[in-house]
N, CA and C atoms as a LAMMPS dump frame, in Angstrom:
ITEM: TIMESTEP
0
ITEM: NUMBER OF ATOMS
687
ITEM: BOX BOUNDS ff ff ff
-5.0000000000000000e+02 5.0000000000000000e+02
-5.0000000000000000e+02 5.0000000000000000e+02
-5.0000000000000000e+02 5.0000000000000000e+02
ITEM: ATOMS id mol type element x y z
1 1 1 N -207.134 309.916 327.501
2 1 2 C -207.632 311.23 327.111
3 1 3 C -207.95 311.249 325.616
4 2 1 N -208.828 312.142 325.256
5 2 2 C -209.295 312.257 323.868
6 2 3 C -208.591 313.451 323.215
7 3 1 N -207.763 313.183 322.207
8 3 2 C -206.9 314.218 321.631
9 3 3 C -207.171 314.359 320.141
10 4 1 N -207.392 315.606 319.683
11 4 2 C -207.58 315.897 318.264
12 4 3 C -206.264 316.409 317.688
13 5 1 N -205.909 315.91 316.517
14 5 2 C -204.636 316.256 315.874
15 5 3 C -204.905 316.817 314.483
16 6 1 N -204.391 318.022 314.215
17 6 2 C -204.557 318.665 312.91
18 6 3 C -203.221 318.765 312.192
19 7 1 N -203.155 318.17 311.005
20 7 2 C -201.982 318.308 310.134
21 7 3 C -202.414 317.885 308.747
22 8 1 N -202.093 318.69 307.72
23 8 2 C -202.53 318.327 306.372
24 8 3 C -201.629 317.28 305.723
25 9 1 N -200.631 316.8 306.453
26 9 2 C -199.78 315.715 305.994
27 9 3 C -200.224 314.427 306.693
28 10 1 N -200.86 313.498 305.978
29 10 2 C -201.362 312.277 306.608
30 10 3 C -200.281 311.475 307.322
31 11 1 N -199.062 311.524 306.82
32 11 2 C -197.991 310.77 307.478
33 11 3 C -197.709 311.324 308.873
34 12 1 N -197.899 312.637 309.047
35 12 2 C -197.7 313.246 310.361
36 12 3 C -198.82 312.868 311.326
37 13 1 N -200.056 312.948 310.856
38 13 2 C -201.159 312.559 311.747
39 13 3 C -201.069 311.072 312.085
40 14 1 N -200.649 310.245 311.13
41 14 2 C -200.496 308.815 311.397
42 14 3 C -199.451 308.583 312.48
43 15 1 N -198.33 309.303 312.381
44 15 2 C -197.261 309.146 313.359
45 15 3 C -197.715 309.602 314.745
46 16 1 N -198.295 310.792 314.811
47 16 2 C -198.724 311.328 316.102
48 16 3 C -199.779 310.424 316.736
49 17 1 N -200.744 309.977 315.949
50 17 2 C -201.802 309.126 316.491
51 17 3 C -201.275 307.762 316.911
52 18 1 N -200.308 307.26 316.193
53 18 2 C -199.69 305.994 316.581
54 18 3 C -199.02 306.117 317.951
55 19 1 N -198.299 307.206 318.159
56 19 2 C -197.61 307.427 319.433
57 19 3 C -198.62 307.631 320.565
58 20 1 N -199.644 308.452 320.307
59 20 2 C -200.634 308.746 321.343
60 20 3 C -201.448 307.512 321.71
61 21 1 N -201.831 306.725 320.708
62 21 2 C -202.6 305.51 320.971
63 21 3 C -201.787 304.523 321.792
64 22 1 N -200.509 304.404 321.484
65 22 2 C -199.64 303.51 322.247
66 22 3 C -199.486 303.975 323.69
67 23 1 N -199.715 305.269 323.927
68 23 2 C -199.614 305.823 325.28
69 23 3 C -200.948 305.782 326.025
70 24 1 N -201.968 305.182 325.409
71 24 2 C -203.243 305.011 326.081
72 24 3 C -204.287 306.065 325.794
73 25 1 N -204.014 306.963 324.845
74 25 2 C -204.977 308.014 324.512
75 25 3 C -205.832 307.596 323.317
76 26 1 N -206.916 308.329 323.103
77 26 2 C -207.751 308.142 321.918
78 26 3 C -207.472 309.318 320.986
79 27 1 N -207.036 309.016 319.77
80 27 2 C -206.578 310.061 318.85
81 27 3 C -207.541 310.215 317.688
82 28 1 N -207.86 311.489 317.363
83 28 2 C -208.736 311.798 316.233
84 28 3 C -207.973 312.692 315.254
85 29 1 N -207.599 312.169 314.09
86 29 2 C -206.817 312.955 313.125
87 29 3 C -207.7 313.798 312.218
88 30 1 N -207.202 314.979 311.856
89 30 2 C -207.882 315.883 310.92
90 30 3 C -206.848 316.443 309.955
91 31 1 N -207.266 316.584 308.684
92 31 2 C -206.349 317.084 307.657
93 31 3 C -206.641 318.521 307.232
94 32 1 N -207.708 319.128 307.727
95 32 2 C -208 320.514 307.348
96 32 3 C -208.535 321.283 308.544
97 33 1 N -208.283 322.591 308.538
98 33 2 C -208.74 323.44 309.62
99 33 3 C -210.256 323.498 309.695
100 34 1 N -210.922 323.551 308.529
101 34 2 C -212.387 323.606 308.526
102 34 3 C -212.981 322.317 309.079
103 35 1 N -212.333 321.202 308.799
104 35 2 C -212.82 319.916 309.292
105 35 3 C -212.744 319.846 310.815
106 36 1 N -211.622 320.269 311.382
107 36 2 C -211.492 320.182 312.834
108 36 3 C -212.402 321.187 313.527
109 37 1 N -212.581 322.373 312.948
110 37 2 C -213.486 323.349 313.555
111 37 3 C -214.923 322.833 313.554
112 38 1 N -215.313 322.184 312.467
113 38 2 C -216.651 321.612 312.413
114 38 3 C -216.863 320.576 313.497
115 39 1 N -215.843 319.769 313.746
116 39 2 C -215.961 318.744 314.771
117 39 3 C -215.898 319.334 316.176
118 40 1 N -215.101 320.364 316.361
119 40 2 C -215 321.004 317.675
120 40 3 C -216.318 321.661 318.085
121 41 1 N -217.145 322.007 317.112
122 41 2 C -218.459 322.576 317.429
123 41 3 C -219.411 321.514 317.973
124 42 1 N -219.103 320.226 317.689
125 42 2 C -220.013 319.139 318.068
126 42 3 C -219.461 318.251 319.171
127 43 1 N -218.146 318.15 319.273
128 43 2 C -217.535 317.176 320.165
129 43 3 C -216.593 317.818 321.177
130 44 1 N -216.356 317.091 322.274
131 44 2 C -215.399 317.52 323.294
132 44 3 C -214.078 316.784 323.112
133 45 1 N -212.999 317.503 323.311
134 45 2 C -211.674 316.889 323.318
135 45 3 C -210.916 317.389 324.546
136 46 1 N -209.986 316.571 325.009
137 46 2 C -209.211 316.931 326.2
138 46 3 C -207.95 317.706 325.849
139 47 1 N -207.548 317.643 324.583
140 47 2 C -206.327 318.333 324.157
141 47 3 C -206.336 318.457 322.637
142 48 1 N -205.654 319.5 322.137
143 48 2 C -205.505 319.696 320.695
144 48 3 C -204.022 319.769 320.346
145 49 1 N -203.666 319.146 319.225
146 49 2 C -202.319 319.273 318.669
147 49 3 C -202.484 319.824 317.261
148 50 1 N -201.954 321.026 317.022
149 50 2 C -202.207 321.74 315.774
150 50 3 C -200.923 321.992 314.997
151 51 1 N -200.964 321.645 313.711
152 51 2 C -199.889 322.071 312.816
153 51 3 C -200.071 323.567 312.573
154 52 1 N -198.972 324.303 312.511
155 52 2 C -199.063 325.76 312.4
156 52 3 C -199.297 326.224 310.981
157 53 1 N -199.086 325.329 310.021
158 53 2 C -199.266 325.715 308.612
159 53 3 C -200.151 324.687 307.922
160 54 1 N -201.454 324.995 307.847
161 54 2 C -202.419 324.128 307.175
162 54 3 C -203.001 324.925 306.009
163 55 1 N -203.275 324.246 304.908
164 55 2 C -203.613 324.949 303.674
165 55 3 C -204.862 325.81 303.78
166 56 1 N -205.969 325.278 304.32
167 56 2 C -207.213 326.038 304.267
168 56 3 C -207.34 327.059 305.393
169 57 1 N -206.939 326.679 306.61
170 57 2 C -206.953 327.596 307.749
171 57 3 C -205.646 327.416 308.496
172 58 1 N -205.021 328.5 308.883
173 58 2 C -203.744 328.383 309.579
174 58 3 C -203.958 327.969 311.03
175 59 1 N -202.887 327.467 311.648
176 59 2 C -202.944 327.137 313.062
177 59 3 C -203.417 328.295 313.918
178 60 1 N -202.891 329.518 313.696
179 60 2 C -203.352 330.664 314.485
180 60 3 C -204.846 330.935 314.346
181 61 1 N -205.398 330.74 313.142
182 61 2 C -206.833 330.975 312.952
183 61 3 C -207.658 329.952 313.724
184 62 1 N -207.233 328.706 313.686
185 62 2 C -207.928 327.666 314.455
186 62 3 C -207.812 327.958 315.944
187 63 1 N -206.616 328.314 316.368
188 63 2 C -206.386 328.565 317.787
189 63 3 C -207.18 329.768 318.284
190 64 1 N -207.306 330.794 317.466
191 64 2 C -208.093 331.959 317.865
192 64 3 C -209.539 331.56 318.149
193 65 1 N -210.106 330.731 317.274
194 65 2 C -211.476 330.258 317.484
195 65 3 C -211.567 329.426 318.761
196 66 1 N -210.578 328.557 318.966
197 66 2 C -210.568 327.688 320.154
198 66 3 C -210.551 328.513 321.43
199 67 1 N -209.71 329.529 321.471
200 67 2 C -209.589 330.335 322.69
201 67 3 C -210.822 331.202 322.927
202 68 1 N -211.541 331.528 321.872
203 68 2 C -212.758 332.331 322.022
204 68 3 C -213.966 331.484 322.411
205 69 1 N -214.007 330.227 321.954
206 69 2 C -215.222 329.432 322.076
207 69 3 C -215.145 328.276 323.073
208 70 1 N -213.952 327.78 323.361
209 70 2 C -213.828 326.578 324.174
210 70 3 C -213.251 326.895 325.56
211 71 1 N -213.349 325.968 326.502
212 71 2 C -212.847 326.225 327.86
213 71 3 C -211.384 326.649 327.849
214 72 1 N -211.026 327.638 328.672
215 72 2 C -209.662 328.182 328.639
216 72 3 C -208.591 327.186 329.072
217 73 1 N -208.983 326.167 329.84
218 73 2 C -207.973 325.217 330.314
219 73 3 C -207.609 324.159 329.272
220 74 1 N -208.327 324.131 328.131
221 74 2 C -208.032 323.135 327.097
222 74 3 C -206.597 323.312 326.601
223 75 1 N -205.734 322.31 326.794
224 75 2 C -204.334 322.478 326.373
225 75 3 C -204.162 322.348 324.864
226 76 1 N -203.294 323.197 324.311
227 76 2 C -203.014 323.183 322.872
228 76 3 C -201.505 323.128 322.664
229 77 1 N -201.077 322.122 321.933
230 77 2 C -199.674 321.977 321.547
231 77 3 C -199.583 322.236 320.056
232 78 1 N -198.69 323.134 319.641
233 78 2 C -198.571 323.348 318.2
234 78 3 C -197.279 322.781 317.664
235 79 1 N -197.363 322.27 316.422
236 79 2 C -196.211 321.695 315.733
237 79 3 C -195.808 322.623 314.6
238 80 1 N -194.523 322.81 314.421
239 80 2 C -194.058 323.696 313.354
240 80 3 C -192.744 323.173 312.785
241 81 1 N -192.541 323.432 311.509
242 81 2 C -191.264 323.081 310.879
243 81 3 C -190.314 324.263 310.909
244 82 1 N -190.797 325.396 311.457
245 82 2 C -189.978 326.61 311.535
246 82 3 C -189.477 326.772 312.963
247 83 1 N -188.172 326.858 313.109
248 83 2 C -187.577 326.881 314.445
249 83 3 C -187.142 328.275 314.879
250 84 1 N -187.49 329.297 314.088
251 84 2 C -187.098 330.652 314.444
252 84 3 C -187.788 331.116 315.719
253 85 1 N -187.081 331.891 316.522
254 85 2 C -187.631 332.353 317.79
255 85 3 C -188.901 333.175 317.593
256 86 1 N -188.951 334.007 316.565
257 86 2 C -190.124 334.838 316.326
258 86 3 C -191.368 333.997 316.064
259 87 1 N -191.209 332.892 315.3
260 87 2 C -192.342 332.019 314.999
261 87 3 C -192.862 331.352 316.264
262 88 1 N -191.934 330.909 317.102
263 88 2 C -192.33 330.222 318.339
264 88 3 C -193.012 331.197 319.294
265 89 1 N -192.454 332.371 319.43
266 89 2 C -193.053 333.387 320.304
267 89 3 C -194.456 333.744 319.809
268 90 1 N -194.614 333.862 318.47
269 90 2 C -195.922 334.193 317.909
270 90 3 C -196.944 333.109 318.237
271 91 1 N -196.517 331.856 318.166
272 91 2 C -197.423 330.755 318.47
273 91 3 C -197.855 330.752 319.921
274 92 1 N -196.921 330.957 320.814
275 92 2 C -197.251 330.987 322.241
276 92 3 C -198.103 332.211 322.574
277 93 1 N -197.798 333.328 321.93
278 93 2 C -198.573 334.546 322.171
279 93 3 C -200.005 334.394 321.673
280 94 1 N -200.213 333.558 320.665
281 94 2 C -201.552 333.343 320.122
282 94 3 C -202.411 332.481 321.035
283 95 1 N -201.781 331.863 322.036
284 95 2 C -202.557 331.081 322.993
285 95 3 C -202.18 329.623 323.101
286 96 1 N -201.157 329.188 322.366
287 96 2 C -200.704 327.803 322.501
288 96 3 C -199.986 327.63 323.838
289 97 1 N -200.047 326.417 324.38
290 97 2 C -199.425 326.144 325.671
291 97 3 C -197.991 325.637 325.528
292 98 1 N -197.681 325.028 324.399
293 98 2 C -196.34 324.501 324.18
294 98 3 C -196.175 324.273 322.692
295 99 1 N -194.969 323.92 322.274
296 99 2 C -194.706 323.718 320.86
297 99 3 C -193.697 322.6 320.67
298 100 1 N -193.69 322.03 319.465
299 100 2 C -192.683 321.046 319.062
300 100 3 C -192.237 321.383 317.651
301 101 1 N -190.979 321.184 317.392
302 101 2 C -190.423 321.438 316.069
303 101 3 C -190.284 320.113 315.326
304 102 1 N -190.791 320.088 314.098
305 102 2 C -190.674 318.887 313.278
306 102 3 C -189.224 318.687 312.833
307 103 1 N -188.791 317.442 312.627
308 103 2 C -189.563 316.203 312.733
309 103 3 C -189.868 315.84 314.194
310 104 1 N -191.054 315.279 314.402
311 104 2 C -191.518 314.933 315.738
312 104 3 C -190.747 313.739 316.271
313 105 1 N -190.303 313.849 317.505
314 105 2 C -189.621 312.745 318.185
315 105 3 C -190.598 312.105 319.163
316 106 1 N -190.734 310.805 319.094
317 106 2 C -191.76 310.084 319.827
318 106 3 C -191.694 310.331 321.336
319 107 1 N -190.514 310.16 321.906
320 107 2 C -190.38 310.324 323.352
321 107 3 C -190.718 311.729 323.81
322 108 1 N -190.276 312.719 323.039
323 108 2 C -190.558 314.112 323.394
324 108 3 C -192.052 314.397 323.287
325 109 1 N -192.697 313.851 322.265
326 109 2 C -194.135 314.069 322.101
327 109 3 C -194.902 313.537 323.305
328 110 1 N -194.598 312.328 323.716
329 110 2 C -195.279 311.74 324.876
330 110 3 C -195.048 312.583 326.123
331 111 1 N -193.813 313.007 326.329
332 111 2 C -193.486 313.784 327.524
333 111 3 C -194.215 315.129 327.544
334 112 1 N -194.245 315.806 326.417
335 112 2 C -194.912 317.117 326.365
336 112 3 C -196.426 316.982 326.516
337 113 1 N -197.005 315.978 325.882
338 113 2 C -198.447 315.752 326.007
339 113 3 C -198.809 315.445 327.459
340 114 1 N -198.061 314.562 328.089
341 114 2 C -198.366 314.202 329.47
342 114 3 C -198.204 315.403 330.409
343 115 1 N -197.199 316.222 330.165
344 115 2 C -196.981 317.398 331.009
345 115 3 C -198.144 318.382 330.878
346 116 1 N -198.611 318.609 329.656
347 116 2 C -199.721 319.533 329.451
348 116 3 C -201.012 318.995 330.064
349 117 1 N -201.247 317.699 329.956
350 117 2 C -202.454 317.109 330.534
351 117 3 C -202.418 317.162 332.059
352 118 1 N -201.264 316.923 332.652
353 118 2 C -201.149 317.005 334.118
354 118 3 C -201.439 318.423 334.593
355 119 1 N -200.952 319.395 333.843
356 119 2 C -201.149 320.79 334.24
357 119 3 C -202.599 321.234 334.042
358 120 1 N -203.225 320.762 332.96
359 120 2 C -204.593 321.184 332.659
360 120 3 C -205.626 320.482 333.536
361 121 1 N -205.348 319.236 333.908
362 121 2 C -206.318 318.452 334.673
363 121 3 C -205.662 317.867 335.923
364 122 1 N -205.236 318.713 336.838
365 122 2 C -204.497 318.214 338.011
366 122 3 C -205.299 317.244 338.851
367 123 1 N -206.611 317.414 338.902
368 123 2 C -207.425 316.535 339.744
369 123 3 C -207.406 315.102 339.23
370 124 1 N -207.177 314.941 337.927
371 124 2 C -207.151 313.605 337.359
372 124 3 C -205.805 312.93 337.57
373 125 1 N -204.856 313.648 338.101
374 125 2 C -203.538 313.075 338.372
375 125 3 C -203.192 313.205 339.846
376 126 1 N -204.195 313.46 340.649
377 126 2 C -203.963 313.666 342.074
378 126 3 C -203.886 312.334 342.799
379 127 1 N -204.075 312.386 344.109
380 127 2 C -203.943 311.192 344.935
381 127 3 C -205.044 310.19 344.607
382 128 1 N -204.97 309.019 345.254
383 128 2 C -205.923 307.955 344.989
384 128 3 C -207.322 308.327 345.453
385 129 1 N -207.448 309.302 346.334
386 129 2 C -208.755 309.702 346.853
387 129 3 C -209.133 311.074 346.309
388 130 1 N -210.269 311.138 345.626
389 130 2 C -210.74 312.375 345.023
390 130 3 C -212.101 312.709 345.617
391 131 1 N -212.258 313.937 346.081
392 131 2 C -213.475 314.333 346.78
393 131 3 C -214.227 315.412 346.025
394 132 1 N -215.525 315.212 345.9
395 132 2 C -216.436 316.212 345.344
396 132 3 C -217.574 316.377 346.345
397 133 1 N -217.487 317.379 347.199
398 133 2 C -218.507 317.551 348.226
399 133 3 C -218.561 316.348 349.147
400 134 1 N -219.725 315.7 349.242
401 134 2 C -219.883 314.523 350.091
402 134 3 C -219.52 313.218 349.389
403 135 1 N -219.125 313.315 348.119
404 135 2 C -218.75 312.117 347.364
405 135 3 C -217.239 311.921 347.433
406 136 1 N -216.811 310.719 347.765
407 136 2 C -215.393 310.401 347.836
408 136 3 C -215.114 309.219 346.916
409 137 1 N -214.275 309.441 345.909
410 137 2 C -213.871 308.402 344.971
411 137 3 C -212.477 307.898 345.345
412 138 1 N -212.331 306.608 345.527
413 138 2 C -211.023 305.988 345.766
414 138 3 C -210.64 305.267 344.481
415 139 1 N -209.74 305.881 343.723
416 139 2 C -209.485 305.424 342.36
417 139 3 C -208.808 304.058 342.287
418 140 1 N -207.943 303.75 343.223
419 140 2 C -207.228 302.467 343.138
420 140 3 C -208.166 301.293 343.39
421 141 1 N -209.049 301.43 344.348
422 141 2 C -209.948 300.327 344.706
423 141 3 C -211.328 300.445 344.072
424 142 1 N -211.578 301.548 343.348
425 142 2 C -212.887 301.798 342.73
426 142 3 C -213.997 301.776 343.774
427 143 1 N -213.72 302.336 344.938
428 143 2 C -214.728 302.473 345.991
429 143 3 C -215.286 303.893 345.965
430 144 1 N -216.572 304.005 346.201
431 144 2 C -217.241 305.297 346.19
432 144 3 C -218.147 305.4 347.402
433 145 1 N -218.062 306.518 348.106
434 145 2 C -218.914 306.712 349.273
435 145 3 C -219.604 308.07 349.192
436 146 1 N -220.783 308.135 349.786
437 146 2 C -221.569 309.356 349.873
438 146 3 C -221.863 309.612 351.344
439 147 1 N -221.356 310.732 351.866
440 147 2 C -221.533 311.074 353.285
441 147 3 C -221.061 309.922 354.164
442 148 1 N -219.886 309.364 353.824
443 148 2 C -219.236 308.29 354.589
444 148 3 C -219.961 306.955 354.512
445 149 1 N -220.921 306.824 353.623
446 149 2 C -221.615 305.55 353.419
447 149 3 C -221.21 305 352.055
448 150 1 N -220.655 303.774 352.046
449 150 2 C -220.184 303.208 350.793
450 150 3 C -221.349 302.872 349.862
451 151 1 N -221.153 303.158 348.564
452 151 2 C -222.148 302.856 347.545
453 151 3 C -221.706 301.597 346.799
454 152 1 N -222.606 300.63 346.688
455 152 2 C -222.309 299.43 345.916
456 152 3 C -222.355 299.777 344.437
457 153 1 N -221.223 299.636 343.761
458 153 2 C -221.127 300.133 342.392
459 153 3 C -220.149 299.279 341.605
460 154 1 N -220.441 299.072 340.322
461 154 2 C -219.539 298.308 339.471
462 154 3 C -218.4 299.202 338.974
463 155 1 N -217.385 298.577 338.359
464 155 2 C -216.26 299.353 337.839
465 155 3 C -216.709 300.334 336.763
466 156 1 N -217.554 299.904 335.843
467 156 2 C -218.016 300.792 334.774
468 156 3 C -218.846 301.932 335.354
469 157 1 N -219.686 301.65 336.346
470 157 2 C -220.479 302.702 336.974
471 157 3 C -219.58 303.692 337.696
472 158 1 N -218.531 303.175 338.34
473 158 2 C -217.558 304.044 339.015
474 158 3 C -216.876 304.957 338.001
475 159 1 N -216.407 304.381 336.9
476 159 2 C -215.722 305.172 335.877
477 159 3 C -216.646 306.236 335.289
478 160 1 N -217.9 305.859 335.075
479 160 2 C -218.869 306.787 334.507
480 160 3 C -219.177 307.929 335.473
481 161 1 N -219.377 307.587 336.742
482 161 2 C -219.664 308.614 337.753
483 161 3 C -218.498 309.578 337.892
484 162 1 N -217.285 309.049 337.921
485 162 2 C -216.108 309.899 338.061
486 162 3 C -215.942 310.802 336.841
487 163 1 N -216.244 310.276 335.663
488 163 2 C -216.167 311.083 334.445
489 163 3 C -217.122 312.275 334.529
490 164 1 N -218.348 312.039 335.001
491 164 2 C -219.312 313.135 335.112
492 164 3 C -218.862 314.184 336.126
493 165 1 N -218.351 313.744 337.27
494 165 2 C -217.931 314.703 338.289
495 165 3 C -216.7 315.485 337.851
496 166 1 N -215.805 314.85 337.125
497 166 2 C -214.623 315.557 336.626
498 166 3 C -214.986 316.59 335.568
499 167 1 N -216.163 316.433 334.987
500 167 2 C -216.623 317.36 333.942
501 167 3 C -217.914 318.038 334.364
502 168 1 N -218.016 318.367 335.63
503 168 2 C -219.228 318.958 336.19
504 168 3 C -219.646 320.205 335.409
505 169 1 N -220.881 320.221 334.946
506 169 2 C -221.405 321.353 334.195
507 169 3 C -221.089 321.332 332.714
508 170 1 N -220.303 320.369 332.292
509 170 2 C -219.871 320.304 330.896
510 170 3 C -220.661 319.232 330.149
511 171 1 N -221.332 319.562 329.051
512 171 2 C -222.045 318.526 328.294
513 171 3 C -221.062 317.562 327.643
514 172 1 N -221.309 316.279 327.794
515 172 2 C -220.446 315.253 327.231
516 172 3 C -221.208 314.489 326.163
517 173 1 N -220.624 314.389 324.993
518 173 2 C -221.287 313.676 323.906
519 173 3 C -221.267 312.178 324.183
520 174 1 N -222.167 311.463 323.531
521 174 2 C -222.202 310.013 323.691
522 174 3 C -220.893 309.387 323.211
523 175 1 N -220.321 309.939 322.146
524 175 2 C -219.053 309.411 321.64
525 175 3 C -217.941 309.592 322.659
526 176 1 N -217.923 310.744 323.313
527 176 2 C -216.899 311.018 324.32
528 176 3 C -217.046 310.051 325.482
529 177 1 N -218.264 309.881 325.977
530 177 2 C -218.512 308.971 327.097
531 177 3 C -218.13 307.547 326.715
532 178 1 N -218.5 307.153 325.519
533 178 2 C -218.217 305.802 325.046
534 178 3 C -216.723 305.519 325.051
535 179 1 N -215.946 306.448 324.51
536 179 2 C -214.506 306.235 324.435
537 179 3 C -213.856 306.323 325.806
538 180 1 N -214.352 307.215 326.666
539 180 2 C -213.737 307.405 327.968
540 180 3 C -213.997 306.244 328.911
541 181 1 N -215.169 305.646 328.836
542 181 2 C -215.551 304.601 329.793
543 181 3 C -215.399 303.199 329.222
544 182 1 N -215.816 303.021 327.967
545 182 2 C -215.774 301.682 327.378
546 182 3 C -214.562 301.487 326.468
547 183 1 N -213.834 302.541 326.183
548 183 2 C -212.589 302.554 325.389
549 183 3 C -212.686 301.66 324.155
550 184 1 N -212.028 300.523 324.176
551 184 2 C -211.932 299.715 322.959
552 184 3 C -213.232 298.975 322.632
553 185 1 N -214.093 298.815 323.622
554 185 2 C -215.353 298.099 323.406
555 185 3 C -216.404 299.083 322.9
556 186 1 N -216.157 299.656 321.715
557 186 2 C -216.992 300.766 321.247
558 186 3 C -218.23 300.304 320.49
559 187 1 N -218.436 299 320.373
560 187 2 C -219.61 298.503 319.663
561 187 3 C -220.734 298.121 320.611
562 188 1 N -220.713 298.642 321.82
563 188 2 C -221.765 298.309 322.771
564 188 3 C -223.094 298.902 322.302
565 189 1 N -224.216 298.256 322.622
566 189 2 C -225.522 298.818 322.244
567 189 3 C -225.746 300.169 322.912
568 190 1 N -226.445 301.05 322.223
569 190 2 C -226.721 302.383 322.761
570 190 3 C -227.424 302.301 324.105
571 191 1 N -228.307 301.314 324.247
572 191 2 C -229.073 301.18 325.477
573 191 3 C -228.179 300.894 326.673
574 192 1 N -227.028 300.271 326.437
575 192 2 C -226.118 299.948 327.541
576 192 3 C -225.668 301.208 328.257
577 193 1 N -225.294 302.233 327.499
578 193 2 C -224.872 303.485 328.111
579 193 3 C -226.012 304.109 328.913
580 194 1 N -227.195 304.139 328.332
581 194 2 C -228.337 304.741 329.015
582 194 3 C -228.656 304.009 330.313
583 195 1 N -228.531 302.693 330.292
584 195 2 C -228.784 301.899 331.498
585 195 3 C -227.772 302.224 332.584
586 196 1 N -226.507 302.344 332.209
587 196 2 C -225.468 302.677 333.181
588 196 3 C -225.684 304.079 333.758
589 197 1 N -226.053 305.024 332.902
590 197 2 C -226.318 306.386 333.372
591 197 3 C -227.47 306.383 334.372
592 198 1 N -228.507 305.628 334.069
593 198 2 C -229.657 305.547 334.972
594 198 3 C -229.257 304.967 336.323
595 199 1 N -228.42 303.937 336.303
596 199 2 C -227.971 303.329 337.556
597 199 3 C -227.117 304.294 338.37
598 200 1 N -226.241 305.039 337.686
599 200 2 C -225.407 306.022 338.382
600 200 3 C -226.285 307.098 339.017
601 201 1 N -227.262 307.565 338.267
602 201 2 C -228.176 308.592 338.783
603 201 3 C -228.878 308.101 340.057
604 202 1 N -229.329 306.843 340.036
605 202 2 C -230.062 306.295 341.176
606 202 3 C -229.142 306.019 342.361
607 203 1 N -228.035 305.34 342.105
608 203 2 C -227.148 304.944 343.199
609 203 3 C -226.493 306.141 343.885
610 204 1 N -226.18 307.175 343.111
611 204 2 C -225.523 308.353 343.691
612 204 3 C -226.528 309.427 344.115
613 205 1 N -227.811 309.128 343.925
614 205 2 C -228.877 310.062 344.315
615 205 3 C -228.685 311.434 343.656
616 206 1 N -228.424 311.406 342.36
617 206 2 C -228.173 312.649 341.618
618 206 3 C -229.505 313.257 341.206
619 207 1 N -230.192 313.811 342.2
620 207 2 C -231.508 314.413 342.011
621 207 3 C -231.471 315.871 342.467
622 208 1 N -232.358 316.704 341.929
623 208 2 C -232.369 318.131 342.295
624 208 3 C -232.449 318.369 343.8
625 209 1 N -233.228 317.561 344.502
626 209 2 C -233.333 317.772 345.948
627 209 3 C -232.032 317.466 346.685
628 210 1 N -231.121 316.748 346.007
629 210 2 C -229.804 316.469 346.573
630 210 3 C -228.737 317.432 346.044
631 211 1 N -229.153 318.368 345.188
632 211 2 C -228.217 319.386 344.704
633 211 3 C -227.575 319.099 343.364
634 212 1 N -227.98 317.994 342.725
635 212 2 C -227.386 317.651 341.428
636 212 3 C -228.471 317.246 340.449
637 213 1 N -228.155 317.411 339.154
638 213 2 C -229.039 316.933 338.096
639 213 3 C -228.187 316.275 337.021
640 214 1 N -228.415 314.986 336.795
641 214 2 C -227.763 314.271 335.704
642 214 3 C -228.804 314.1 334.609
643 215 1 N -228.688 314.899 333.558
644 215 2 C -229.756 314.977 332.568
645 215 3 C -229.224 314.748 331.16
646 216 1 N -230.083 314.214 330.288
647 216 2 C -229.684 314.069 328.881
648 216 3 C -229.641 315.415 328.187
649 217 1 N -228.738 315.538 327.254
650 217 2 C -228.681 316.705 326.372
651 217 3 C -229.182 316.229 325.019
652 218 1 N -230.283 316.774 324.573
653 218 2 C -230.995 316.253 323.409
654 218 3 C -230.08 316.07 322.186
655 219 1 N -230.128 314.881 321.63
656 219 2 C -229.371 314.523 320.417
657 219 3 C -227.865 314.705 320.589
658 220 1 N -227.383 314.654 321.833
659 220 2 C -225.947 314.87 322.06
660 220 3 C -225.377 313.885 323.076
661 221 1 N -225.823 313.976 324.326
662 221 2 C -225.254 313.126 325.351
663 221 3 C -225.858 313.408 326.71
664 222 1 N -224.983 313.643 327.7
665 222 2 C -225.437 313.891 329.069
666 222 3 C -224.614 314.997 329.711
667 223 1 N -225.181 315.582 330.783
668 223 2 C -224.474 316.601 331.552
669 223 3 C -224.856 316.465 333.019
670 224 1 N -223.854 316.517 333.892
671 224 2 C -224.092 316.558 335.335
672 224 3 C -223.97 318.003 335.779
673 225 1 N -225.025 318.511 336.407
674 225 2 C -225.044 319.893 336.869
675 225 3 C -225.165 319.94 338.382
676 226 1 N -224.446 320.862 338.992
677 226 2 C -224.602 321.12 340.422
678 226 3 C -225.532 322.309 340.574
679 227 1 N -226.619 322.129 341.285
680 227 2 C -227.635 323.17 341.416
681 227 3 C -227.311 324.079 342.59
682 228 1 N -227.542 325.341 342.415
683 228 2 C -227.315 326.301 343.499
684 228 3 C -228.408 326.163 344.533
685 229 1 N -228.073 326.545 345.767
686 229 2 C -229.044 326.457 346.861
687 229 3 C -230.162 327.463 346.668
């Protein structure tokens, strides 16, 4: 998962990102509220971890913008050095899903992050078989079928197709797709992604007459849309 972390203390963002990266996530650190808001306007993230006291913009101010502008299911964990009940209640009332009190403990951080992600994206933690209409994804074997007919598909094409269906209707930036599908191999040529998208579109018959449109979003990335009848 792609997680953005806000804390004006670099040692804290380093620690959190070290723990998250070791747990298999992609971590993006930010040291100012204005910086993270600027990036949130351009990029998608699967989760946010916010320090409650940042010099330029407070955690509540960032969170207010997030809850007004971004999908409601986006999980937000806030970190605070204040353990008073009133502070914690205020944070949760502002729209945070959970909280941690500094100093951060590695095991607790992993457990809370995983719990929030499971709750926010249950379909991504469900059984080995995931169904979207006539499409059936078998995650363990990377098998994909359409109307009970198996589609010949590579692992990367499978991962890419599943990413689009899990984010149906949501524009995905090229950076997001790159990290989600190619992970550590982030120096792939730009054309490689476009070629894979084209193959997925063709193999899965993602055309308007079939009820779907997999289209580029200009200067951003791609979006899979389900068309109404």
